[in-house]
C-alpha positions in Angstrom: -49.1 44.2 -39.7 -46.6 44.4 -42.5 -44.8 47.6 -43.2 -47.0 50.1 -45.0 -50.2 48.2 -44.3 -53.2 49.3 -42.4 -54.6 47.2 -39.5 -58.4 46.7 -39.2 -59.3 47.3 -35.5 -61.1 44.7 -33.4 -64.8 45.2 -33.9 -64.4 46.5 -37.5 -65.2 44.5 -40.5 -62.3 42.3 -41.7 -60.8 43.1 -45.1 -59.4 40.9 -47.7 -57.6 37.6 -47.0 -54.2 39.2 -47.7 -54.8 42.0 -45.3 -55.9 39.6 -42.7 -52.8 37.6 -43.1 -50.7 40.7 -42.8 -52.6 41.5 -39.6 -51.5 38.3 -38.1 -48.0 39.7 -37.8 -47.3 43.1 -36.5 -44.1 45.2 -36.5 -45.2 47.7 -33.9 -46.2 50.5 -36.4 -49.7 51.9 -36.8 -52.8 50.8 -34.9 -51.7 48.8 -31.8 -54.9 46.8 -31.8 -55.2 43.4 -33.4 -57.5 43.0 -36.4 -60.6 40.9 -35.6 -59.3 37.6 -37.1 -56.1 38.0 -35.1 -58.1 38.7 -32.0 -59.9 35.4 -32.4 -56.8 33.4 -33.1 -55.0 34.9 -30.1 -58.1 34.4 -27.9 -58.1 30.6 -28.7 -54.4 30.3 -28.2 -54.5 32.1 -24.8 -57.5 30.0 -23.8 -55.3 27.0 -24.4 -52.5 28.6 -22.6 -54.6 29.2 -19.5 -55.9 25.7 -19.7 -52.3 24.4 -19.8 -51.4 26.7 -16.9 -53.9 25.0 -14.7 -52.9 21.6 -16.0 -49.3 22.2 -14.8 -50.6 23.8 -11.6 -52.8 20.8 -10.6 -50.3 18.0 -11.5 -49.0 17.8 -7.9 -52.5 17.9 -6.2 -53.7 15.2 -8.6 -50.7 13.0 -7.8 -50.4 14.0 -4.1 -51.5 10.6 -2.7 -49.3 8.7 -5.1 -46.3 11.0 -4.4 -46.8 10.6 -0.6 -46.9 6.8 -1.0 -43.9 6.7 -3.3 -41.6 9.0 -1.2 -43.0 8.1 2.2 -44.4 11.6 3.1 -46.8 12.2 5.9 -49.6 14.8 5.8 -47.4 17.6 7.1 -44.7 17.0 4.5 -47.3 16.7 1.7 -48.8 20.0 2.9 -45.4 21.7 2.7 -45.0 20.6 -0.9 -48.6 21.7 -1.9 -48.3 25.1 -0.2 -44.9 26.0 -1.5 -46.4 26.8 -4.9 -48.3 29.7 -3.5 -45.3 31.2 -1.6 -43.7 31.6 -5.0 -46.9 32.6 -6.8 -47.5 35.7 -4.7 -44.0 37.1 -5.2 -43.9 37.8 -9.0 -47.3 39.2 -9.8 -46.5 42.9 -9.5 -43.0 42.7 -11.1 -44.4 40.4 -13.8 -47.1 42.9 -14.7 -44.7 45.9 -14.7 -42.1 44.2 -17.0 -45.0 43.1 -19.3 -46.0 46.7 -19.7 -42.5 47.6 -20.7 -41.4 44.8 -23.0 -44.7 43.2 -24.0 -47.0 40.8 -22.3 -46.5 38.1 -25.0 -42.8 37.9 -24.3 -43.1 37.5 -20.6 -46.0 35.0 -21.0 -44.1 32.8 -23.4 -40.9 32.9 -21.5 -42.6 31.9 -18.3 -44.6 29.1 -20.1 -41.4 27.7 -21.6 -39.8 27.6 -18.2 -42.7 26.0 -16.3 -43.3 23.5 -19.1 -39.7 22.4 -19.1 -39.7 22.3 -15.3 -42.8 20.1 -15.3 -41.2 17.7 -17.8 -37.9 17.2 -16.0 -39.4 16.9 -12.5 -39.9 13.1 -12.6 -36.4 12.7 -14.0 -34.7 14.7 -11.3 -36.5 13.0 -8.5 -34.7 9.8 -9.5 -31.4 11.5 -9.3 -31.9 13.4 -6.0 -32.2 11.7 -2.7 -33.7 14.7 -0.9 -37.1 14.3 -2.5 -39.0 16.5 -0.1 -36.6 19.4 -0.5 -36.4 19.0 -4.3 -40.2 18.9 -4.7 -40.7 21.9 -2.4 -38.2 24.0 -4.3 -39.6 22.8 -7.6 -43.2 23.9 -6.6 -41.9 27.2 -5.3 -40.1 27.8 -8.6 -43.3 26.8 -10.4 -45.2 29.4 -8.4 -42.7 32.1 -9.3 -43.0 31.3 -13.0 -46.8 31.1 -13.1 -47.2 34.2 -11.0 -46.5 36.4 -14.0 -49.0 34.8 -16.3 -52.2 36.7 -15.5 -50.5 40.1 -15.1 -48.8 39.6 -18.5 -52.1 38.4 -19.9 -53.8 41.6 -18.6 -51.1 43.7 -20.1 -51.2 42.0 -23.5 -55.0 42.1 -23.9 -55.4 45.6 -22.6 -52.9 46.9 -25.2 -53.9 44.8 -28.2 -57.7 44.3 -27.8 -60.2 47.1 -28.3 -62.4 47.9 -25.3 -65.5 46.9 -27.2 -64.3 43.2 -27.4 -62.2 43.1 -24.2 -64.8 41.8 -21.9 -65.7 38.9 -24.2 -62.0 38.1 -24.7 -61.1 38.2 -21.0 -64.1 36.0 -20.0 -63.4 33.5 -22.8 -59.7 33.2 -21.9 -60.5 33.0 -18.2 -62.6 29.8 -18.7 -59.3 28.0 -19.5 -58.8 27.7 -15.7 -61.9 25.5 -15.4 -61.1 23.6 -18.6 -57.5 23.0 -17.5 -58.6 21.6 -14.2 -61.2 19.5 -16.0 -58.7 18.2 -18.5 -56.0 17.3 -16.0 -58.6 15.9 -13.7 -59.8 13.5 -16.3 -56.8 12.7 -18.4 -54.4 12.9 -15.4 -56.5 10.5 -13.3 -56.4 7.9 -16.1 -52.7 8.4 -16.7 -52.1 8.1 -13.0 -53.9 4.7 -12.9 -52.4 3.3 -16.1 -48.8 4.6 -16.2 -48.0 6.1 -12.8 -47.6 9.7 -11.5 -44.6 10.5 -13.8 -46.9 10.3 -16.9 -49.1 13.1 -15.6 -46.0 15.5 -15.4 -44.9 14.5 -18.9 -48.4 15.0 -20.4 -48.8 18.5 -18.9 -45.2 19.7 -19.6 -44.9 18.5 -23.1 -48.3 20.0 -24.1 -47.2 23.3 -22.7 -43.9 23.3 -24.7 -45.9 22.4 -27.8 -48.2 25.3 -27.2 -45.2 27.7 -26.8 -43.7 26.4 -30.0 -46.9 26.8 -32.0 -47.5 30.3 -30.6 -44.0 31.5 -31.5 -44.0 29.9 -34.9 -47.4 31.0 -36.2 -48.3 34.1 -34.3 -45.1 36.0 -33.8 -42.3 37.2 -36.0 -38.6 37.0 -35.2 -38.6 40.7 -34.4 -41.4 40.4 -31.9 -39.6 37.6 -30.1 -36.5 39.7 -29.7 -36.1 41.7 -26.5 -33.7 44.7 -27.0 -31.3 45.4 -24.1 -32.7 48.9 -23.6 -36.3 47.5 -23.2 -35.1 45.0 -20.7 -33.3 47.8 -18.7 -36.4 49.9 -18.9 -38.6 47.0 -17.8 -36.6 46.6 -14.6 -36.9 50.2 -13.6 -39.9 52.3 -12.7 -39.9 56.0 -13.3 -41.0 58.5 -10.7 -44.1 59.4 -12.8 -45.3 55.8 -12.9 -44.9 54.9 -9.3 -48.0 53.8 -7.5 -49.2 55.8 -4.4 -49.3 52.8 -2.1 -49.5 54.8 1.0 -52.6 56.6 -0.2 -54.1 53.4 -1.5 -53.8 51.5 1.8 -55.5 54.2 3.8 -58.8 53.5 2.0 -61.4 51.2 3.4 -62.4 49.8 -0.1 -58.9 48.6 -0.7 -58.8 46.6 2.5 -62.3 45.3 1.9 -61.2 43.9 -1.5 -57.9 42.5 0.0 -59.8 40.6 2.7 -62.5 39.4 0.3 -59.9 38.2 -2.2 -57.8 36.6 0.6 -60.8 34.7 1.9 -62.1 33.6 -1.5 -58.7 32.5 -2.8 -58.0 30.6 0.4 -61.2 28.5 0.0 -60.7 28.0 -3.7 -57.1 26.9 -3.6 -57.7 24.7 -0.6 -60.2 22.8 -2.6 -58.0 22.9 -5.7 -55.0 21.5 -3.7 -56.6 19.1 -1.2 -59.8 17.8 -2.9 -58.1 14.9 -4.6 -56.3 13.8 -1.4 -59.6 14.1 0.6 -61.5 11.9 -1.7 -58.7 9.3 -2.1 -58.3 8.9 1.6 -62.0 9.2 2.7 -63.3 7.1 -0.2 -60.4 4.9 -1.3 -62.5 2.8 -3.7 -63.7 5.9 -5.6 -62.5 6.6 -9.1 -60.2 9.6 -9.6 -61.8 10.6 -12.9 -65.1 11.1 -11.0 -64.1 13.4 -8.2 -61.4 15.2 -10.2 -63.8 16.0 -13.1 -67.4 16.4 -11.8 -66.9 19.5 -9.6 -65.0 21.4 -12.3 -67.5 20.2 -15.0 -70.3 21.7 -12.9 -68.4 25.0 -12.6 -68.6 25.8 -16.3 -72.4 26.0 -16.7 -72.6 27.6 -13.2 -70.2 30.3 -14.3 -72.3 31.0 -17.4 -75.5 31.1 -15.4 -74.0 33.5 -12.8 -73.3 36.0 -15.6 -76.8 35.6 -17.0 -78.4 36.0 -13.6 -76.3 39.1 -12.8 -77.2 40.8 -16.1 -80.9 39.8 -15.7 -81.2 41.3 -12.2 -79.6 44.5 -13.3 -81.9 44.7 -16.3 -84.9 44.1 -14.0 -84.1 47.3 -12.2 -82.1 46.2 -9.2 -79.3 48.4 -8.1 -76.0 47.4 -9.4 -74.3 47.5 -6.0 -77.1 45.3 -4.6 -76.5 42.7 -7.3 -72.8 42.9 -6.8 -73.2 42.2 -3.1 -75.7 39.4 -3.7 -73.3 37.7 -6.1 -70.4 38.0 -3.6 -72.5 36.6 -0.8 -73.3 33.5 -2.9 -69.8 33.1 -4.3 -68.0 33.5 -0.9 -70.6 32.7 1.8 -72.9 30.0 0.4 -70.1 28.2 -1.3 -68.2 28.0 2.0 -71.3 26.4 3.7 -71.1 23.6 1.2 -67.3 23.3 1.8 -68.0 22.9 5.5 -70.6 20.2 4.8 -68.1 18.4 2.6 -66.0 17.5 5.7 -68.9 16.2 7.7 -70.4 13.6 5.3 -69.6 9.9 5.0 -71.5 9.4 1.7 -69.5 9.6 -1.5 -72.5 10.9 -3.5 -73.2 13.6 -1.0 -69.5 14.5 -1.0 -69.5 14.9 -4.8 -72.7 17.1 -4.5 -71.2 19.3 -1.8 -67.8 19.6 -3.6 -69.6 20.5 -6.9 -71.8 23.0 -5.2 -68.9 24.7 -3.5 -66.7 24.9 -6.6 -69.6 25.9 -8.8 -70.9 28.6 -6.6 -67.4 30.1 -6.3 -67.7 31.1 -9.9 -70.2 33.7 -8.8 -67.2 35.7 -7.5 -66.1 36.2 -11.0 -69.1 38.3 -11.7 -68.1 40.7 -8.9 -64.9 42.2 -10.3 -64.2 44.7 -13.0 -61.3 46.8 -14.2 -60.8 49.3 -16.9 -57.3 50.2 -18.1 -56.6 53.6 -19.7 -53.7 53.3 -20.3 -52.8 49.7 -19.3 -50.8 49.3 -16.0 -51.0 45.6 -15.3 -48.6 45.8 -12.4 -51.5 47.4 -10.5 -53.4 44.2 -10.6 -52.2 43.3 -7.2 -55.4 41.9 -5.9 -55.6 39.0 -8.3 -56.8 38.9 -11.9 -59.9 41.0 -12.1 -62.0 40.1 -15.1 -63.5 43.0 -17.1 -67.2 42.8 -16.5 -70.0 45.4 -16.4 -71.3 44.2 -13.1 -68.1 44.5 -11.1 -68.0 45.0 -7.3 -64.9 47.2 -7.8 -64.0 49.5 -10.6 -60.3 50.0 -11.2 -59.7 52.6 -13.9 -57.1 55.0 -15.0 -58.7 58.0 -16.5 -56.8 60.5 -18.7 -56.6 63.9 -17.1 -57.9 62.8 -13.7 -60.7 60.7 -12.3 -64.3 60.0 -13.3 -66.8 62.1 -11.3 -69.6 59.7 -10.6 -67.8 57.6 -8.0 -65.6 59.0 -5.3 -64.6 56.0 -3.1 -61.0 56.6 -4.0 -59.6 59.1 -6.4 -55.9 59.9 -6.8 -55.6 62.3 -9.8 -52.5 62.9 -11.8 -50.6 59.8 -10.7 -48.9 59.5 -14.1 -47.7 62.7 -15.8 -49.0 65.4 -13.4 -52.5 66.8 -12.7 -53.0 68.6 -16.0 -52.6 66.0 -18.6 -51.7 63.0 -16.6 -53.7 59.9 -15.6 -55.7 59.5 -12.4 -56.2 56.3 -10.4 -59.9 55.8 -9.5 -61.2 52.9 -7.4 -64.9 52.8 -6.9 
């Protein structure tokens, strides 16, 4: 928003073309929420960003067999490279969310995207220089995990501060579909590039597109002032005041917290195992199969399955079923039934059956996305420690910060006055 202008909140009717263009750029004054046209533009750009995030993430799994053959790795060495990403990924989520709350999620998001895009581009070049290929690729993937670990916390911080609550669910769910689109894009295009030009081309393709996305976002959506990080903001972002500290000891004495941690651990383990090892499994079990088939079909199935799971969840609740019953039902399908198909995948010798089992397992895992919910008031994205929890009305777990204390209808966990004292502070409520 230009100085002296008035922003139209998301959900309100857009004004004139001039005011819309002013709303595309914001100097921090006035209404913090984006106007509706700006919401839509950012939503599309963040959808592309999430898509490219997964493109970069899946480059090594797509090329795992080719890399193993090129560098002479065995299964154990290949597994070390694939798993090193997640060691880095789990270390930066909390700190990334906290810094995003202080200096702005868009800054953290774009800085990390620039770094992982550049790292992806130079990876093939540096492998020709270094002789310790295994050590280099392991360190490269670990660094990639560190850089990508801040993406979803910074995304949560950005959208919770700039998108009105009435449009937040739609925005989050739309941006979140970029994970499936990204896996789908790199699965199709990456497989063809791998066959035609070698594994290096997959890294160039993913990295250069990411850098192009960062350039377009900086040039067309942000002003020079918004791209600047004042020293005092950076210092503030690296420190956490006593009033904003999270009561971890209280949180970890609650059964719901441990239930969510175990559920998230199990679900993520299955999902990322398939994401990392599915290309290797098909290439070694069915060597004559085409990469663009087994790298595309399961993730193509996941898109309509995800949409159907949302429709089914809403339909069951509207039919009078208890919300908690629907939540548990969706979780059983997303975690339990999908795992049955994953087990069947390892027992079949038929390529067609393997595709069906893989598609069913990946597709049904999207039912888990209908079992999470969070509400931020005010945003504290560094609390998103259990993974990215999409804002949906049929969540298994509510995670909300209520002004002046907690909501009264749910009492599974309530820690009033965490920020600012019991009288006018904010309470943490998990239910």
